[in-house]
MARDRENMI-313245 format. One record per residue (C-alpha): residue number from 0; residue in three letters; x, y, z. Coordinates in steps of 0.1 Angstrom, whole numbers, plus 5000, padded with zeros to 4 digits. Example, Ala and Ser with C-alpha at 12.3 -4.5 7.8 and 13.67 -1.06 7.14 Angstrom:
BEGIN
 pos code    X    Y    Z
   0  ALA 5123 4955 5078
   1  SER 5137 4989 5071
This chain:
BEGIN
 pos code    X    Y    Z
   0  UNK 2107 7531 9479
   1  UNK 2078 7506 9478
   2  UNK 2043 7518 9468
   3  UNK 2017 7492 9478
   4  UNK 1997 7483 9447
   5  UNK 1967 7468 9465
   6  UNK 1945 7482 9491
   7  UNK 1925 7461 9516
   8  UNK 1906 7478 9543
   9  UNK 1928 7479 9574
  10  UNK 1904 7456 9594
  11  UNK 1903 7429 9567
  12  UNK 1940 7432 9561
  13  UNK 1948 7427 9598
  14  UNK 1924 7398 9600
  15  UNK 1940 7381 9571
  16  UNK 1974 7381 9587
  17  UNK 1962 7371 9621
  18  UNK 1942 7341 9609
  19  UNK 1969 7330 9585
  20  UNK 1996 7332 9612
  21  UNK 1975 7312 9637
  22  UNK 1967 7285 9612
  23  UNK 2004 7282 9601
  24  UNK 2021 7286 9635
  25  UNK 2054 7268 9637
  26  UNK 2055 7260 9600
  27  UNK 2085 7282 9589
  28  UNK 2113 7264 9607
  29  UNK 2120 7230 9620
  30  UNK 2139 7214 9649
  31  UNK 2153 7179 9644
  32  UNK 2176 7160 9667
  33  UNK 2190 7192 9681
  34  UNK 2195 7209 9648
  35  UNK 2180 7243 9640
  36  UNK 2171 7260 9607
  37  UNK 2163 7296 9599
  38  UNK 2149 7309 9566
  39  UNK 2155 7346 9557
  40  UNK 2138 7366 9530
  41  UNK 2157 7397 9519
  42  UNK 2157 7420 9489
  43  UNK 2192 7435 9489
  44  UNK 2210 7443 9457
  45  UNK 2233 7416 9442
  46  UNK 2266 7427 9458
  47  UNK 2248 7434 9491
  48  UNK 2232 7400 9490
  49  UNK 2266 7384 9486
  50  UNK 2280 7402 9516
  51  UNK 2249 7393 9537
  52  UNK 2251 7356 9527
  53  UNK 2288 7356 9539
  54  UNK 2278 7372 9572
  55  UNK 2251 7346 9578
  56  UNK 2275 7318 9571
  57  UNK 2298 7333 9597
  58  UNK 2268 7335 9621
  59  UNK 2261 7298 9616
  60  UNK 2296 7288 9625
  61  UNK 2298 7311 9655
  62  UNK 2264 7300 9668
  63  UNK 2272 7263 9664
  64  UNK 2305 7267 9683
  65  UNK 2287 7285 9711
  66  UNK 2257 7262 9714
  67  UNK 2270 7228 9704
  68  UNK 2242 7223 9678
  69  UNK 2239 7224 9641
  70  UNK 2223 7255 9625
  71  UNK 2214 7260 9589
  72  UNK 2205 7296 9577
  73  UNK 2189 7297 9543
  74  UNK 2189 7331 9526
  75  UNK 2163 7337 9498
  76  UNK 2161 7367 9476
  77  UNK 2127 7383 9472
  78  UNK 2126 7415 9452
  79  UNK 2121 7446 9475
  80  UNK 2089 7456 9458
  81  UNK 2075 7420 9460
  82  UNK 2082 7414 9496
  83  UNK 2050 7426 9511
  84  UNK 2026 7409 9486
  85  UNK 2046 7376 9489
  86  UNK 2044 7377 9527
  87  UNK 2007 7381 9524
  88  UNK 2004 7351 9501
  89  UNK 2028 7330 9522
  90  UNK 2008 7337 9553
  91  UNK 1977 7322 9537
  92  UNK 1997 7290 9530
  93  UNK 2015 7289 9563
  94  UNK 2049 7292 9545
  95  UNK 2063 7325 9559
  96  UNK 2101 7327 9566
  97  UNK 2115 7331 9601
  98  UNK 2129 7365 9592
  99  UNK 2119 7390 9565
 100  UNK 2135 7423 9557
 101  UNK 2106 7446 9549
 102  UNK 2101 7483 9539
 103  UNK 2102 7501 9573
 104  UNK 2069 7517 9564
 105  UNK 2052 7483 9564
 106  UNK 2061 7472 9599
 107  UNK 2030 7489 9613
 108  UNK 2007 7469 9589
 109  UNK 2023 7436 9598
 110  UNK 2024 7444 9636
 111  UNK 1988 7454 9637
 112  UNK 1980 7423 9617
 113  UNK 1995 7403 9645
 114  UNK 2020 7387 9621
 115  UNK 2051 7395 9640
 116  UNK 2070 7385 9671
 117  UNK 2074 7412 9697
 118  UNK 2112 7413 9700
 119  UNK 2112 7431 9734
 120  UNK 2093 7401 9749
 121  UNK 2119 7376 9738
 122  UNK 2143 7362 9764
 123  UNK 2172 7366 9740
 124  UNK 2164 7403 9736
 125  UNK 2161 7408 9774
 126  UNK 2194 7391 9780
 127  UNK 2211 7412 9753
 128  UNK 2196 7446 9760
 129  UNK 2173 7445 9790
 130  UNK 2148 7471 9779
 131  UNK 2137 7487 9746
 132  UNK 2150 7520 9757
 133  UNK 2185 7505 9763
 134  UNK 2185 7490 9729
 135  UNK 2174 7522 9712
 136  UNK 2205 7540 9726
 137  UNK 2227 7517 9704
 138  UNK 2209 7524 9671
 139  UNK 2200 7554 9649
 140  UNK 2170 7565 9669
 141  UNK 2147 7572 9640
 142  UNK 2155 7539 9623
 143  UNK 2150 7520 9655
 144  UNK 2117 7538 9661
 145  UNK 2104 7524 9627
 146  UNK 2102 7490 9644
 147  UNK 2081 7503 9674
 148  UNK 2043 7500 9670
 149  UNK 2016 7510 9694
 150  UNK 1989 7484 9694
 151  UNK 1958 7489 9716
 152  UNK 1977 7514 9738
 153  UNK 2008 7492 9743
 154  UNK 2041 7499 9724
 155  UNK 2063 7470 9715
 156  UNK 2094 7465 9693
 157  UNK 2086 7444 9662
 158  UNK 2119 7448 9643
 159  UNK 2154 7460 9641
 160  UNK 2167 7483 9614
 161  UNK 2188 7464 9589
 162  UNK 2193 7491 9562
 163  UNK 2186 7528 9566
 164  UNK 2184 7558 9543
 165  UNK 2173 7594 9544
 166  UNK 2168 7625 9524
 167  UNK 2193 7654 9523
 168  UNK 2200 7685 9502
 169  UNK 2220 7681 9470
 170  UNK 2235 7712 9456
 171  UNK 2253 7719 9423
 172  UNK 2287 7735 9431
 173  UNK 2293 7745 9395
 174  UNK 2261 7766 9393
 175  UNK 2270 7782 9426
 176  UNK 2305 7790 9413
 177  UNK 2291 7805 9381
 178  UNK 2271 7829 9403
 179  UNK 2297 7835 9429
 180  UNK 2300 7872 9423
 181  UNK 2263 7878 9424
 182  UNK 2259 7857 9455
 183  UNK 2286 7876 9473
 184  UNK 2270 7909 9462
 185  UNK 2237 7897 9478
 186  UNK 2256 7889 9510
 187  UNK 2255 7851 9504
 188  UNK 2283 7826 9506
 189  UNK 2288 7808 9473
 190  UNK 2307 7780 9490
 191  UNK 2278 7766 9510
 192  UNK 2241 7760 9504
 193  UNK 2213 7778 9524
 194  UNK 2208 7770 9560
 195  UNK 2171 7778 9564
 196  UNK 2141 7781 9540
 197  UNK 2142 7819 9538
 198  UNK 2178 7818 9529
 199  UNK 2170 7792 9502
 200  UNK 2147 7817 9485
 201  UNK 2175 7844 9488
 202  UNK 2200 7820 9471
 203  UNK 2174 7809 9446
 204  UNK 2167 7845 9434
 205  UNK 2204 7848 9424
 206  UNK 2208 7813 9410
 207  UNK 2176 7813 9389
 208  UNK 2180 7822 9352
 209  UNK 2146 7818 9336
 210  UNK 2159 7825 9301
 211  UNK 2182 7795 9304
 212  UNK 2156 7773 9322
 213  UNK 2177 7772 9353
 214  UNK 2161 7774 9388
 215  UNK 2174 7776 9423
 216  UNK 2153 7747 9436
 217  UNK 2134 7717 9423
 218  UNK 2107 7705 9448
 219  UNK 2090 7671 9451
 220  UNK 2053 7672 9460
 221  UNK 2048 7636 9471
 222  UNK 2041 7630 9508
 223  UNK 2073 7609 9514
 224  UNK 2095 7638 9503
 225  UNK 2075 7663 9523
 226  UNK 2079 7645 9556
 227  UNK 2112 7664 9563
 228  UNK 2092 7696 9563
 229  UNK 2065 7681 9585
 230  UNK 2091 7667 9609
 231  UNK 2110 7699 9613
 232  UNK 2077 7718 9619
 233  UNK 2065 7693 9645
 234  UNK 2036 7678 9625
 235  UNK 2027 7644 9637
 236  UNK 2000 7635 9611
 237  UNK 1986 7609 9634
 238  UNK 1985 7606 9672
 239  UNK 1976 7578 9696
 240  UNK 1958 7581 9729
 241  UNK 1963 7559 9759
 242  UNK 1939 7532 9746
 243  UNK 1958 7531 9713
 244  UNK 1931 7549 9693
 245  UNK 1945 7566 9663
 246  UNK 1936 7603 9658
 247  UNK 1944 7627 9630
 248  UNK 1969 7653 9641
 249  UNK 1972 7677 9611
 250  UNK 1948 7705 9617
 251  UNK 1969 7727 9641
 252  UNK 1993 7756 9640
 253  UNK 2022 7734 9630
 254  UNK 2004 7718 9601
 255  UNK 1993 7752 9588
 256  UNK 2029 7766 9591
 257  UNK 2044 7736 9572
 258  UNK 2019 7738 9544
 259  UNK 2023 7776 9541
 260  UNK 2061 7771 9539
 261  UNK 2057 7746 9511
 262  UNK 2034 7769 9492
 263  UNK 2057 7799 9497
 264  UNK 2086 7780 9482
 265  UNK 2065 7769 9452
 266  UNK 2053 7804 9446
 267  UNK 2086 7821 9451
 268  UNK 2097 7821 9415
 269  UNK 2129 7802 9424
 270  UNK 2114 7768 9423
 271  UNK 2112 7753 9388
 272  UNK 2078 7737 9390
 273  UNK 2093 7703 9396
 274  UNK 2063 7694 9418
 275  UNK 2039 7695 9388
 276  UNK 2030 7661 9375
 277  UNK 2041 7669 9339
 278  UNK 2073 7688 9349
 279  UNK 2109 7677 9348
 280  UNK 2114 7654 9379
 281  UNK 2137 7670 9405
 282  UNK 2164 7643 9400
 283  UNK 2162 7646 9362
 284  UNK 2164 7684 9365
 285  UNK 2194 7682 9388
 286  UNK 2212 7658 9365
 287  UNK 2206 7681 9336
 288  UNK 2217 7711 9356
 289  UNK 2184 7728 9355
 290  UNK 2179 7728 9393
 291  UNK 2207 7741 9415
 292  UNK 2193 7723 9446
 293  UNK 2170 7694 9453
 294  UNK 2162 7671 9482
 295  UNK 2169 7635 9475
 296  UNK 2187 7605 9489
 297  UNK 2218 7583 9488
 298  UNK 2204 7562 9460
 299  UNK 2211 7591 9436
 300  UNK 2248 7596 9444
 301  UNK 2261 7571 9418
 302  UNK 2238 7585 9391
 303  UNK 2249 7621 9397
 304  UNK 2286 7611 9399
 305  UNK 2284 7591 9367
 306  UNK 2267 7621 9351
 307  UNK 2298 7642 9357
 308  UNK 2281 7666 9381
 309  UNK 2301 7687 9405
 310  UNK 2278 7684 9435
 311  UNK 2278 7682 9473
 312  UNK 2254 7672 9500
 313  UNK 2243 7691 9530
 314  UNK 2216 7692 9557
 315  UNK 2181 7702 9545
 316  UNK 2173 7738 9553
 317  UNK 2157 7744 9587
 318  UNK 2127 7766 9595
 319  UNK 2136 7803 9597
 320  UNK 2141 7817 9632
 321  UNK 2107 7835 9630
 322  UNK 2089 7802 9626
 323  UNK 2109 7785 9653
 324  UNK 2100 7813 9677
 325  UNK 2064 7815 9667
 326  UNK 2058 7778 9671
 327  UNK 2082 7771 9700
 328  UNK 2099 7744 9679
 329  UNK 2126 7725 9698
 330  UNK 2159 7716 9681
 331  UNK 2161 7681 9667
 332  UNK 2195 7678 9682
 333  UNK 2199 7700 9713
 334  UNK 2235 7689 9718
 335  UNK 2244 7702 9683
 336  UNK 2229 7737 9686
 337  UNK 2263 7753 9693
 338  UNK 2279 7734 9664
 339  UNK 2251 7736 9638
 340  UNK 2233 7768 9648
 341  UNK 2199 7770 9632
 342  UNK 2205 7737 9613
 343  UNK 2200 7719 9646
 344  UNK 2163 7724 9637
 345  UNK 2167 7707 9604
 346  UNK 2151 7673 9600
 347  UNK 2143 7646 9575
 348  UNK 2126 7612 9572
 349  UNK 2139 7577 9574
 350  UNK 2135 7550 9549
 351  UNK 2151 7516 9544
 352  UNK 2144 7481 9557
 353  UNK 2135 7466 9590
 354  UNK 2142 7430 9600
 355  UNK 2112 7413 9615
 356  UNK 2105 7379 9629
 357  UNK 2073 7362 9617
 358  UNK 2050 7348 9643
 359  UNK 2051 7314 9626
 360  UNK 2088 7310 9634
 361  UNK 2096 7280 9656
 362  UNK 2130 7296 9665
 363  UNK 2123 7332 9674
 364  UNK 2152 7336 9699
 365  UNK 2177 7322 9674
 366  UNK 2161 7344 9647
 367  UNK 2167 7374 9670
 368  UNK 2203 7364 9675
 369  UNK 2207 7364 9637
 370  UNK 2193 7399 9635
 371  UNK 2214 7411 9663
 372  UNK 2245 7396 9647
 373  UNK 2239 7414 9614
 374  UNK 2233 7447 9632
 375  UNK 2263 7443 9655
 376  UNK 2291 7469 9654
 377  UNK 2316 7446 9636
 378  UNK 2291 7436 9609
 379  UNK 2279 7471 9604
 380  UNK 2315 7484 9600
 381  UNK 2319 7458 9572
 382  UNK 2286 7467 9557
 383  UNK 2297 7504 9555
 384  UNK 2333 7500 9544
 385  UNK 2326 7474 9517
 386  UNK 2293 7488 9503
 387  UNK 2290 7524 9514
 388  UNK 2259 7516 9535
 389  UNK 2250 7537 9565
 390  UNK 2256 7517 9597
 391  UNK 2224 7513 9617
 392  UNK 2244 7508 9650
 393  UNK 2259 7540 9663
 394  UNK 2291 7524 9677
 395  UNK 2300 7516 9641
 396  UNK 2301 7553 9633
 397  UNK 2331 7559 9655
 398  UNK 2363 7563 9635
 399  UNK 2346 7548 9604
 400  UNK 2367 7548 9573
 401  UNK 2346 7566 9547
 402  UNK 2374 7575 9523
 403  UNK 2358 7555 9495
 404  UNK 2324 7570 9502
 405  UNK 2330 7607 9510
 406  UNK 2292 7616 9511
 407  UNK 2284 7590 9538
 408  UNK 2291 7614 9568
 409  UNK 2266 7639 9554
 410  UNK 2238 7614 9553
 411  UNK 2248 7601 9588
 412  UNK 2246 7636 9602
 413  UNK 2212 7641 9586
 414  UNK 2200 7609 9601
 415  UNK 2208 7621 9636
 416  UNK 2182 7649 9630
 417  UNK 2156 7627 9614
 418  UNK 2123 7611 9625
 419  UNK 2105 7579 9615
 420  UNK 2075 7579 9592
 421  UNK 2044 7583 9613
 422  UNK 2029 7550 9626
 423  UNK 2001 7544 9601
 424  UNK 1989 7515 9580
 425  UNK 1984 7517 9542
 426  UNK 2009 7544 9537
 427  UNK 2003 7542 9500
 428  UNK 1967 7551 9504
 429  UNK 1976 7580 9527
 430  UNK 2000 7594 9501
 431  UNK 1982 7587 9468
 432  UNK 1945 7591 9479
 433  UNK 1947 7616 9508
 434  UNK 1978 7639 9505
 435  UNK 1987 7641 9469
 436  UNK 1954 7653 9455
 437  UNK 1952 7680 9482
 438  UNK 1988 7692 9478
 439  UNK 1982 7695 9440
 440  UNK 1952 7718 9447
 441  UNK 1972 7738 9472
 442  UNK 2001 7745 9449
 443  UNK 1980 7750 9417
 444  UNK 1954 7773 9431
 445  UNK 1967 7804 9450
 446  UNK 1932 7809 9466
 447  UNK 1929 7773 9478
 448  UNK 1929 7777 9517
 449  UNK 1954 7758 9537
 450  UNK 1927 7752 9563
 451  UNK 1905 7735 9537
 452  UNK 1933 7712 9528
 453  UNK 1939 7703 9565
 454  UNK 1902 7696 9571
 455  UNK 1899 7675 9540
 456  UNK 1930 7655 9549
 457  UNK 1918 7649 9585
 458  UNK 1883 7638 9573
 459  UNK 1897 7614 9547
 460  UNK 1923 7601 9570
 461  UNK 1896 7593 9596
 462  UNK 1872 7578 9571
 463  UNK 1897 7558 9549
 464  UNK 1922 7545 9575
 465  UNK 1920 7555 9611
 466  UNK 1883 7549 9617
 467  UNK 1886 7513 9606
 468  UNK 1916 7507 9628
 469  UNK 1897 7521 9658
 470  UNK 1867 7498 9652
 471  UNK 1885 7470 9670
 472  UNK 1891 7491 9701
 473  UNK 1866 7492 9730
 474  UNK 1846 7524 9733
 475  UNK 1862 7538 9701
 476  UNK 1850 7572 9692
 477  UNK 1858 7598 9667
 478  UNK 1877 7630 9672
 479  UNK 1912 7643 9665
 480  UNK 1943 7653 9684
 481  UNK 1941 7687 9702
 482  UNK 1941 7717 9678
 483  UNK 1969 7743 9680
């Protein structure tokens, strides 16, 4: 995933985009004698780009037949990690594309910078879906939500999901088989991974063999990989009031419970210290069969398969029943409680890319039609069956042939339980400067209070990010979301 390498203050960052877009309005596409052009920047891998180009050529032909006008769609490759900086530079020169596929985390930065078209205000969107809520019903909810941004108290849709991913639990079946007898003796099923975090520790005690350097679990410490824990424990990180003022929302019972759970796992003796900066990275430890379980995403499937691992994928463990009861946590999928039991309280985060329309586009309605075409059921079925990608439109999930990609249904199930990354600008700053230093202290020092971490994070969040966002709002004041 992208990690932004430069940090402007949010205010100056927004101003840069707003001024640049105003000065370059209408520069990104042309209209000549009834002909239309669209320029798309995308950063898919090579084989994905080839399929996408083919789909856009099909869109051209279908659009021309329906509208009696010529349309030229130009698809440019921009490396995924370079997309955001290049959009910034292009904005200054008035040379932004009509459509850009950006890291879903960055939609908030662009929307608050007034660089994007509000899709739900387009006539083409209203004709196709009517309302934002109606559109959301057709997509993976969490992936769709990544395109919704609250600006000055008003929420709008600024993008559609074009590629989605999530984090799930990977478990090494060979390590489980080798300990099958001991697992059964402990009352545990060796043919499945744990369903909640207490059970993970129980499994880990059997699977861990310190003498051989094998541990039950390898845990990430970065914020992005800890969002599944925050999500399932109901931690919002940031909240917005009716005026659109951003407030820190960490210092409450849910925040304390999530951090205590992370600390409990790290101190359990079954976690291999993967969270330490100098330790064997969770994915490397899993590949070398040193960690029996880790949480990671679809991007690692090919590496693990090529490494000859006998592994499977499952839902991330849920909060134990005692935590659910104490905090009054609702299930992430109420309709699945009977089928999944406690794992209906599992959750994860959502990554991937969102297709946005730049405000400089002279053809925003045609650009929306192109986005809608790519995310249609038919195109998403092709996207999944040819490339193993997760369809962003739910209708494409029905009777989908996943025989070539047997792990795809596991990730699809996890996505139905997942939530978007909180709406916040400068995510890299939140992760690297606010969360990571504090989580290191929490896990390294047993006497470091969880409450101190929460207070430090809220203060830094307010000072470094939220306070400057709120400067542009009338009667903006300090404060935080209600404490639990």
